[in-house]
C-alpha positions in Angstrom: -3.1 16.6 -5.0 0.6 15.8 -5.0 1.2 12.2 -4.2 -2.3 11.4 -5.3 -3.7 12.6 -2.1 -7.2 14.6 -2.8 -9.2 16.8 -0.2 -12.9 15.8 0.0 -15.9 17.1 1.9 -19.2 15.6 2.7 -21.6 18.6 3.9 -25.1 18.9 5.1 -26.7 22.4 5.4 -29.7 23.3 7.5 -32.5 23.9 4.7 -35.7 25.1 4.7 -38.3 22.6 2.9 -39.4 24.1 -0.5 -37.4 27.2 -0.4 -34.6 26.9 -2.9 -33.7 30.5 -2.8 -33.1 30.1 1.1 -31.3 26.8 0.3 -29.3 28.5 -2.3 -27.9 31.0 0.1 -26.6 28.2 2.8 -25.4 26.2 0.2 -23.4 28.9 -1.2 -22.1 29.6 2.4 -21.2 25.8 3.0 -18.9 26.0 -0.4 -17.4 29.1 0.9 -16.4 27.2 4.2 -15.3 24.4 2.2 -12.9 26.3 0.2 -11.6 27.6 3.3 -10.7 24.1 4.2 -9.3 23.8 0.6 -11.7 20.9 -0.2 -11.7 19.9 -4.1 -14.5 17.4 -4.0 -17.7 18.7 -2.1 -20.6 16.9 -1.7 -24.0 18.0 -0.7 -27.1 15.9 0.2 -29.8 14.2 -2.3 -32.5 17.2 -3.4 -31.1 19.7 -1.0 -31.8 22.6 -3.1 -35.4 22.0 -2.6 -35.1 19.5 0.1 -35.8 15.9 0.0 -39.2 16.0 2.2 -41.2 18.4 -0.4 -43.6 15.4 -0.9 -46.3 16.6 -3.8 -44.8 19.8 -3.8 -42.4 18.3 -6.5 -45.0 18.6 -8.8 -45.5 22.2 -8.7 -44.2 24.1 -11.5 -43.1 26.9 -9.2 -40.8 24.6 -7.1 -39.5 23.6 -10.1 -38.6 26.8 -11.7 -37.1 28.1 -8.2 -34.9 24.8 -8.2 -33.2 25.4 -11.5 -32.9 29.6 -11.1 -31.2 28.5 -7.5 -28.7 26.0 -9.2 -27.7 28.6 -11.8 -27.1 31.1 -9.0 -24.8 28.3 -7.3 -23.1 27.5 -10.3 -22.3 31.5 -10.7 -20.6 31.5 -7.4 -18.5 28.2 -8.1 -16.3 30.5 -10.8 -13.0 30.6 -9.8 -13.1 28.0 -7.1 -10.5 24.9 -7.4 -13.5 22.8 -6.5 -15.8 20.2 -7.7 -19.2 20.5 -6.5 -22.2 17.8 -6.3 -25.5 19.3 -5.3 -29.1 17.6 -5.5 -32.5 19.0 -7.0 -35.4 17.8 -9.0 -35.3 18.4 -12.7 -37.9 18.1 -15.3 -37.2 17.2 -18.4 -39.7 16.0 -21.5 -42.6 15.4 -19.0 -40.7 13.4 -16.7 -39.2 14.6 -13.2 -35.9 13.4 -12.6 -34.0 13.2 -9.0 -30.8 14.3 -10.1 -27.1 15.4 -8.9 -25.8 18.4 -10.5 -22.0 18.6 -11.0 -20.5 22.0 -10.8 -17.2 23.2 -11.7 -15.5 26.7 -12.0 -18.9 28.6 -13.2 -20.2 25.6 -15.3 -22.3 22.8 -15.0 -21.0 19.8 -16.2 -23.8 17.5 -16.0 -26.7 15.7 -14.4 -26.5 12.2 -12.9 -29.8 10.9 -12.3 -31.0 8.3 -9.4 -31.4 4.8 -11.0 -33.1 3.1 -8.2 -36.2 5.0 -6.9 -37.2 4.0 -3.6 -41.1 3.4 -3.2 -41.4 1.1 0.0 -41.9 1.4 3.8 -41.8 5.3 4.3 -40.4 6.1 0.9 -42.9 7.3 -1.6 -40.4 8.3 -5.0 -42.1 6.7 -7.9 -45.2 9.2 -7.0 -42.8 11.8 -8.4 -39.4 10.6 -10.1 -38.6 8.6 -13.0 -35.7 6.3 -13.0 -32.5 7.8 -14.7 -31.4 6.7 -18.1 -27.7 5.1 -18.2 -26.6 6.6 -21.5 -26.1 10.4 -21.6 -28.7 12.6 -23.4 -28.4 16.4 -23.3 -31.1 18.7 -21.9 -31.7 22.2 -22.2 -31.8 24.8 -19.2 -33.5 27.9 -19.0 -30.1 30.0 -19.6 -30.0 27.8 -22.9 -27.0 25.9 -22.2 -26.9 22.2 -22.9 -25.8 19.7 -20.3 -25.4 16.0 -20.6 -27.7 13.7 -18.1 -27.2 10.3 -17.3 -26.2 7.8 -14.7 -23.0 6.8 -17.1 -21.1 9.9 -16.9 -17.7 9.9 -15.2 -15.7 13.2 -14.1 -12.1 13.6 -14.0 -9.7 16.8 -13.5 -7.3 17.7 -16.0 -4.5 17.9 -13.7 -5.1 14.2 -12.4 -6.6 12.2 -15.2 -6.1 8.9 -13.3 -8.9 10.2 -10.9 -12.2 9.4 -12.2 -15.4 10.1 -10.3 -18.8 8.4 -10.5 -22.0 9.3 -8.9 -25.0 7.4 -7.1 -27.9 8.8 -5.0 -28.8 7.1 -1.9 -31.1 4.0 -2.6 -28.7 3.4 -5.6 -26.3 1.9 -2.9 -28.9 0.2 -0.9 -29.9 -1.9 -4.3 -28.8 -5.3 -5.2 -26.9 -4.1 -8.0 -25.9 -0.3 -7.2 -24.6 1.5 -10.2 -21.2 2.0 -8.4 -20.2 -1.4 -9.4 -20.6 -0.3 -13.3 -19.2 3.0 -12.5 -15.9 1.3 -10.8 -15.3 -1.3 -13.6 -15.8 1.8 -15.9 -12.8 3.3 -14.0 -14.3 5.5 -11.4 -12.0 5.1 -8.1 -14.1 7.9 -6.2 -17.7 7.5 -5.6 -19.9 10.1 -4.3 -23.4 9.5 -3.0 -25.9 12.3 -2.3 -28.5 10.7 0.0 -31.3 11.3 2.4 -31.3 8.5 4.6 -33.9 8.9 7.3 -32.9 7.8 10.9 -34.5 4.7 12.5 -32.8 2.7 15.2 -29.8 0.6 14.2 -29.8 2.1 10.8 -26.6 4.0 11.1 -24.8 0.9 11.7 -26.3 -1.0 8.6 -25.3 2.1 6.4 -21.9 2.4 7.9 -21.7 -1.1 7.0 -22.7 -0.5 3.2 -20.6 2.4 2.7 -17.3 0.7 4.1 -18.2 -2.5 2.2 -18.9 -0.6 -1.2 -15.8 1.0 -0.7 -13.6 -2.0 0.0 -15.3 -4.6 -2.7 -14.8 -1.8 -5.5 -11.6 -0.4 -4.2 -12.2 3.3 -4.1 -12.8 6.0 -2.0 -16.6 6.6 -1.1 -18.2 10.1 -0.1 -21.5 10.0 1.3 -23.5 13.2 2.1 -26.9 12.8 3.8 -29.9 15.1 4.8 -30.1 16.3 8.3 -31.9 19.0 10.5 -33.8 21.3 8.3 -36.0 18.4 6.5 -39.2 17.8 7.5 -40.0 15.9 10.6 -43.8 15.3 9.9 -43.2 11.5 10.1 -39.3 10.9 9.8 -36.3 12.2 11.4 -33.0 12.9 9.1 -29.5 12.7 11.0 -27.2 14.1 8.7 -24.8 11.0 8.8 -21.8 11.8 6.5 -19.1 9.4 6.1 -15.7 9.4 3.8 -14.5 5.9 3.4 -11.3 4.2 1.5 -11.0 0.8 0.7 -12.9 -0.3 3.7 -11.4 2.2 6.0 -13.8 5.0 7.5 -11.8 8.1 7.2 -14.3 10.4 8.7 -17.8 10.2 10.1 -20.1 13.0 11.2 -21.7 13.2 14.3 -25.3 12.7 13.8 -28.0 14.8 14.4 -26.0 18.1 14.2 -25.5 18.5 10.7 -21.6 18.4 10.8 -19.4 18.6 7.7 -16.7 16.2 7.6 -13.3 16.5 5.5 -10.7 13.8 4.8 -8.0 13.1 2.1 -8.4 10.2 -0.1 -5.2 8.3 -1.6 -6.0 8.0 -5.0 -2.6 6.8 -5.9 -3.0 4.0 -3.2 -6.3 2.9 -4.8 -5.1 2.7 -8.4 -1.9 0.7 -7.0 -4.1 -2.0 -5.4 -6.6 -2.0 -8.4 -3.5 -3.1 -10.6 -2.8 -5.7 -8.2 -6.1 -7.5 -8.6 -6.2 -9.4 -11.6 -10.1 -9.8 -11.0 -10.7 -6.2 -11.5 -11.6 -6.1 -15.4 -12.7 -2.8 -16.7 -16.1 -2.5 -18.9 -16.6 0.8 -20.1 -20.0 0.6 -21.9 -21.8 3.5 -23.0 -19.9 5.8 -20.3 -19.0 9.5 -21.2 -15.8 11.0 -19.6 -16.1 14.7 -18.8 -12.9 16.7 -17.8 -12.8 19.5 -15.6 -10.1 22.2 -14.3 -8.3 21.9 -11.2 -5.0 23.4 -10.1 -2.8 21.1 -8.6 -1.9 22.0 -5.1 0.1 20.3 -2.2 -2.8 18.5 -0.2 -2.3 19.0 3.5 -2.7 15.8 5.6 -5.2 15.6 8.5 -5.7 11.7 8.1 -4.1 9.6 10.8 -1.0 8.2 9.2 -0.4 5.0 11.7 3.1 4.7 12.6 3.0 0.9 13.3 0.7 -0.5 10.1 1.1 -4.0 11.0 -0.2 -3.5 14.6 -3.8 -2.5 15.1 -4.1 0.4 17.6 -7.1 -1.0 19.6 -6.3 -3.2 22.4 -8.9 -5.7 21.5 -8.4 -6.0 17.8 -4.6 -6.4 18.6 -5.3 -9.2 20.6 -7.6 -11.1 18.2 -5.0 -10.3 15.5 -2.3 -12.0 17.8 -4.4 -15.1 18.6 -5.1 -15.5 14.6 -1.6 -14.9 13.6 -0.2 -17.6 16.1 -3.2 -19.9 14.6 -2.1 -19.3 11.1 1.5 -20.0 12.3 0.8 -23.1 14.3 -1.3 -24.5 11.7 1.1 -24.0 8.9 3.8 -26.1 10.7 1.1 -28.6 11.9 0.5 -29.6 8.3 4.2 -29.5 7.6 4.7 -32.1 10.6 1.6 -34.4 9.5 2.8 -34.3 5.6 6.2 -35.5 6.5 5.1 -37.8 9.3 7.7 -36.0 11.5 7.4 -36.0 15.5 10.4 -34.1 15.8 11.4 -30.4 15.6 14.6 -28.7 16.1 14.8 -25.1 17.0 17.6 -22.8 18.4 16.7 -20.8 21.3 19.0 -17.5 21.6 17.0 -15.9 24.3 15.5 -13.2 21.9 12.2 -12.2 20.7 12.1 -14.4 17.4 13.4 -17.5 18.7 11.0 -17.4 21.4 8.0 -16.7 19.2 9.0 -19.8 16.9 9.7 -22.2 19.9 5.8 -20.9 21.5 4.3 -21.8 17.8 6.2 -25.0 17.9 5.0 -25.7 21.1 1.4 -25.0 19.9 1.5 -27.0 16.7 3.0 -30.0 18.9 -0.1 -29.8 21.3 -2.5 -29.5 18.3 -1.3 -32.7 16.9 -0.9 -34.3 20.3 2.5 -34.8 20.2 4.8 -35.0 23.1 6.5 -31.9 23.7 10.0 -33.9 24.3 9.9 -34.4 20.5 10.7 -30.5 20.6 14.8 -30.3 20.7 15.2 -26.7 21.9 19.0 -26.2 21.3 21.0 -23.2 23.0 24.2 -22.5 21.7 26.2 -20.0 23.5 29.1 -18.2 21.6 31.3 -15.2 22.0 28.3 -12.9 22.5 26.3 -14.5 24.6 25.5 -12.5 27.6 24.1 -14.3 31.0 20.6 -12.7 30.5 20.0 -14.1 27.1 21.5 -17.3 28.1 19.2 -17.4 31.5 16.1 -16.6 29.4 16.8 -19.2 27.0 17.3 -22.0 29.5 14.7 -21.1 31.9 11.8 -20.6 28.7 13.0 -24.1 27.2 12.7 -25.8 30.7 9.2 -23.8 31.5 7.7 -25.0 28.4 8.8 -28.8 29.1 10.5 -29.3 25.6 13.6 -31.3 25.4 16.8 -29.1 26.5 20.2 -29.1 24.6 23.0 -27.2 25.0 26.1 -26.9 22.4 28.4 -24.2 23.4 30.1 -23.2 20.0 33.2 -21.4 21.0 35.7 -24.4 20.5 34.1 -25.5 17.2 34.6 -21.7 16.0 37.9 -21.4 16.9 39.2 -24.6 15.1 37.2 -23.2 12.1 39.3 -19.9 12.4 42.4 -21.8 12.5 41.3 -23.8 9.5 40.5 -20.8 7.4 43.3 -18.6 8.9 40.9 -16.1 10.6 42.2 -14.2 13.6 40.0 -14.1 16.8 40.7 -11.1 17.4 39.7 -9.6 14.1 35.7 -9.2 14.8 34.8 -8.6 10.8 31.8 -10.1 9.2 33.7 -13.9 8.9 34.1 -13.3 12.7 30.1 -12.9 13.1 28.7 -15.2 10.2 31.0 -18.3 11.0 29.0 -18.6 14.5 25.6 -18.3 12.5 26.6 -21.1 10.3 28.1 -23.1 13.1 24.7 -22.9 14.8 22.9 -23.7 11.7 25.3 -26.6 11.0 24.3 -28.0 14.5 20.6 -28.0 14.1 20.8 -29.6 10.6 22.8 -32.3 12.2 20.8 -32.9 15.2 17.6 -32.8 13.1 19.2 -35.6 10.8 20.1 -37.6 14.0 16.7 -37.2 15.3 14.7 -37.4 12.1 13.1 -34.3 12.7 12.9 -30.5 11.0 14.7 -27.3 11.7 12.3 -24.4 12.6 13.4 -21.2 11.4 13.1 -18.1 13.6 14.0 -15.5 11.2 11.2 -12.7 10.9 10.1 -10.6 7.9 11.7 -7.4 8.8 15.0 -8.9 8.8 14.7 -10.8 5.6 13.4 -8.0 4.0 16.5 -6.3 4.9 19.0 -9.2 4.5 20.0 -9.2 8.2 20.5 -12.8 8.2 23.7 -14.9 7.6 23.6 -16.6 4.0 23.2 -20.5 4.5 23.4 -19.7 8.2 20.2 -18.5 10.3 18.9 -17.8 6.8 18.0 -21.4 6.5 15.6 -23.9 7.8 13.0 -26.7 6.9 10.1 -24.3 7.8 10.5 -20.8 8.8 7.2 -19.9 11.1 8.3 -16.3 11.3 8.6 -15.7 7.9 6.0 -13.1 7.1 5.6 -11.7 10.8 7.2 -8.5 10.8 9.4 -7.6 13.9 7.0 -4.9 15.3 4.5 -7.6 15.4 6.5 -10.4 16.9 7.0 -8.0 20.0 3.2 -8.2 20.3 2.5 -11.5 19.8 5.0 -12.7 22.6 3.3 -9.9 24.8 0.1 -11.4 23.8 1.4 -14.9 24.9 2.8 -13.6 28.3 -0.9 -11.9 29.1 -2.9 -14.9 28.1 -0.7 -17.7 29.1 -2.2 -18.3 32.9 1.6 -19.2 33.9 3.3 -16.9 36.2 6.8 -18.3 35.5 6.3 -18.4 31.8 5.0 -14.8 32.2 8.0 -13.6 34.0 10.4 -15.0 31.4 8.6 -13.4 28.5 8.3 -10.0 29.9 12.5 -10.1 30.4 12.8 -11.4 26.7 10.7 -8.7 25.6 12.7 -6.1 27.7 16.1 -7.3 25.9 17.5 -5.4 23.3 17.4 -6.8 19.8 20.9 -8.4 18.9 22.5 -11.3 17.1 25.1 -11.5 20.2 28.0 -12.0 17.6 30.4 -9.7 19.3 31.9 -10.2 22.7 29.7 -8.2 25.5 30.8 -5.4 27.1 30.8 -5.4 31.1 28.7 -8.5 30.7 26.2 -6.3 28.6 25.1 -6.6 25.1 27.4 -4.7 22.9 26.0 -5.3 19.4 22.4 -3.9 19.0 20.8 -4.5 15.8 18.8 -1.3 15.6 22.0 0.7 15.9 23.3 -0.7 12.9 20.2 -1.3 10.5 18.1 1.2 11.9 14.9 1.3 14.1 12.5 -1.5 13.0 9.5 0.7 13.8 10.6 2.9 10.8 11.7 -0.2 8.4 8.3 -1.6 8.9 6.7 1.3 8.1 8.9 1.4 5.0 8.1 -2.3 3.9 4.6 -1.7 4.5 3.9 1.3 2.1 6.5 0.1 -0.6 5.2 -3.7 -1.0 1.4 -3.2 0.4 0.7 0.1 -1.7 3.5 0.5 -4.4 4.6 4.0 -3.1 8.1 5.4 -3.9 10.6 6.7 -1.5 9.4 10.3 -1.7 6.1 9.4 -1.1 7.1 7.1 2.0 9.3 9.8 3.3 6.3 12.2 3.2 3.9 9.8 5.1 6.7 8.9 7.9 7.4 12.4 8.4 3.6 12.7 9.5 3.7 9.4 11.4 7.0 9.8 13.4 8.3 12.4 15.6 11.8 12.2 14.6 14.2 14.3 12.5 13.5 14.4 9.2 17.1 13.9 8.3 17.3 10.7 10.8 14.1 9.3 8.8 15.8 9.8 5.6 19.1 8.0 6.8 17.3 5.1 7.6 15.3 5.1 4.2 18.2 5.2 2.1 19.4 2.2 4.3 16.2 0.6 3.7 16.2 0.8 -0.1 19.8 -0.3 -0.8 19.6 -3.3 1.5 16.1 -4.2 0.0 17.5 -4.4 -3.6 21.0 -5.5 -2.7 19.9 -8.4 -0.5 17.1 -10.1 -2.8 19.3 -13.1 -3.5 18.7 -13.9 -0.1 14.9 -13.9 -0.2 14.9 -15.5 -3.6 15.8 -19.1 -2.1 13.9 -18.8 1.2 12.4 -21.8 3.0 8.6 -22.3 3.1 7.0 -20.7 5.7 3.4 -19.3 6.2 1.9 -16.0 5.2 -0.1 -14.3 7.8 -0.6 -10.5 6.4 -1.2 -8.5 3.3 2.5 -8.1 3.0 4.9 -11.2 2.7 8.2 -11.7 1.2 8.0 -15.2 -0.1 9.8 -15.5 -3.5 7.0 -18.2 -4.6 4.1 -15.8 -3.7 4.0 -12.2 -3.0 7.3 -11.0 -4.0 8.8 -12.2 -7.4 11.4 -9.8 -8.2 15.0 -10.5 -9.9 17.8 -10.8 -7.4 19.8 -8.3 -9.6 17.4 -6.0 -10.4 18.6 -2.3 -10.1 17.3 0.1 -7.3 18.5 3.1 -9.5 14.7 4.4 -9.7 14.2 4.3 -6.2 17.8 6.0 -5.1 17.1 8.6 -7.6 14.3 9.7 -5.3 16.1 9.4 -2.3 18.6 11.8 -3.8 16.3 14.4 -4.6 15.4 13.9 -1.0 18.6 14.5 0.2 19.4 17.9 -1.8 16.4 19.3 0.2 18.7 18.7 3.5 21.9 19.8 2.2 
């Protein structure tokens, strides 16, 4: 449970219909198996103590008595176990029969949650036996003399983790127009369990999966769905044990159907709470709810869920290609609107032969094509300097000519040398002044050409560079519209690759592939033996790591310690190396906010963005002490 992770399970035992004592034993065995897997929340199917398919046997006293007896024996077996267990049974009270989830923890029954929406259509005949459950809790008396609350408005929370609250719904409750889980979530529940007995017909699994994913997304919650399987009667229908665990629209685990597979997963409660805090429309309503505490020992949850090393980049090729096309469309449509609004038919863009300027040029060409403008209105300027290599220069020139835009070359060496003389900068002193003077000279050239052509300068810098402040203030930092401003570096590469794969132009494809193969560099220092001498990732660290840090810090609000833990799972890199670059990231992120506070306009393309007018509103002089303190704690582990 450290860092907000909690291990959960959805379990389908192979039962016997109408045999509570047998079912009790297989349920206990499954509880012990889940305990060995260190699951702390365990969900069984609807009515699994008796079986869902008992029919009129539900009206028989012996079955109801045996079900309650089996429940009490299961309860006793939970004593001393660090778990909360949800198990289904029929429960009679004051002349009515209820389909309930019994909530068991540490040798006690904490509550009963009744089913609210009673299915009575097609193959379902539940209203023949069961009464819809009440919302506000009542107390019922069990055969052992204990009083237990029963009602659909019960929430459960562990004493060691009070910010996790668990609500319960049962099967049809999810399928109804107004599922109880909506009310639960608004009352604070961030984990919903569903005890289900959903029979299998062709195509139903896809619809069921959509329901679980969609509900977890809409409610910003974890969702555990445990369904009846083999063992239920097949007189008229078949049950497949389609168990699922979801988190905010993402399916973490799914059982193979028809084999009664138990599934496990870790739900990140901390992440869910952070996302809810960001959503101003998620307004709480706690009417008639009772919260029940239970004891859990706080332990480190070992992670088995996949921690994606490139969270901005879809893993599946088809989805990645779809994402790339969508982003290119957003970028080009954003620029199209800006050009239309300003009645501007000229754009000026500096082309270095690197990834970022290549992507910006491709987007600008798209925008001009959408507007029906002549591509000659795009003034692509290559500005060789002290660090320019033949490879990047050739790629820049070839790209410009291949795309049919207006080519212009301005060598900046002489102008920069004059500037060095004016400010008494030694040309042999390769310091930050030496580097930034070149970047500012290039920006001045672009801005002045834009004035001359009545055009606008298109920015090329990507989000990763801007997050780290890896841009020259009032140099490449500045433009009239930054088309790459919310595209992370790891995604820039895939966008250019996608363009190469789909352009249907062999010459252009060849150029783009060579750009992709070129090391990332600002090329502000002289080359060595004709090769790039200044590699960005040698200085600020791997962009794959920085994008990972950026995503989890801004998207989920995680601190350095949790980000480090996730990075260790995601990357096959020395832990000390991860920690070194995490420290660089935190330090630069806070110290360089002043550069982000005055960024030009640019289109948001994903869930993480750093526009000072939108997603990232922080003071330029905010202290990073809280974050650096966590880094220092981590460093002490490796001393």
